[in-house]
N, C-alpha and C positions, 0 to 999 in steps of 0.2 A: 436939196429938198425942194423941186420942182412945186410950187402955190399951186394949186388947189382952191379955190372960190367956192364958197356955197353956192351957188345955183347947178356948177356940178353932180356933186354928193355934201350930201350933211344927215347926220346922226341922232335923231336921239330915241332916250327912255320912256317909254307913258306907262311912268303911275298908277293905274289904281290905287285910290289909298283905304279902300278895307283888305289891299294882302296885306300878311306880316308879312313885312323883311328876312328870307333866313342869312346869315349871315355866321359867313365860309370862321373853319382856324384862323388866324395868323400865320400862315408858313415865313419860313426863319428862312435866309438865303444865303451863301456865303456872300465875302467881303467882294469878292473879284466879279460873281453877278448880283451883287449891288447896284456897284459899278454902275453897268453895261446897262442896269433897266436908270438910271440916273443920267448917263449920258442917252441913250437913247432917246427917251422924254421931253431930257435939254431938247436935241436936235427935235423930234416933235414942237413945240410949249409955240420954241425961237421958229420956225418953225408955219406958222397960225394953221395947221392941223387936227390938235388934237388945243384940249381948251378944261382949266376945272372942275369938274364934278359936279351936277347942281346935289346929285341925291347920294351922299361918297359911302350908304347903310346900302346901298348899293348894290356896291366895286366885290369883281370877285378875288383873285389873284392870281396871278399875276403866273400864267405858264409860257418858259424860255426851250424856247425849240435847240435844241443849234442844229443848222443850217451843213446841207454836204454843199457840197465842189455840182457844180454847173452851171451848160451850159448854152445858149441860144442859140439853135443851125435856124441859117434859112432856109429853105425850104423854097420860098418861088417858082425859081430857078430852071426845079423839078417839075413842079407841077407845072408851067409853060412847055410843058414834052415832053406831059403824056396830051400828047391828039391835042389840042388848043382845049385841052376844057384846064376852066380855073384850082 
């Protein structure tokens, strides 16, 4: 995974202390999904892309979405052929 430094992008949660956090009911996952979440989380931590949350009471459940197969198509040359219009 490519390392993206904090000067490029950084996110923080500005918490208003007057607002009471609402906790979601903990969702249960199958063993396969738990392993997948741990694996992906470990990769992100090892890449220094994420860190431990400072406000764990504000966390929500993980939402897992199965990726469909996709491909990237380079259409740059097609655009060049369009009468010099980029």
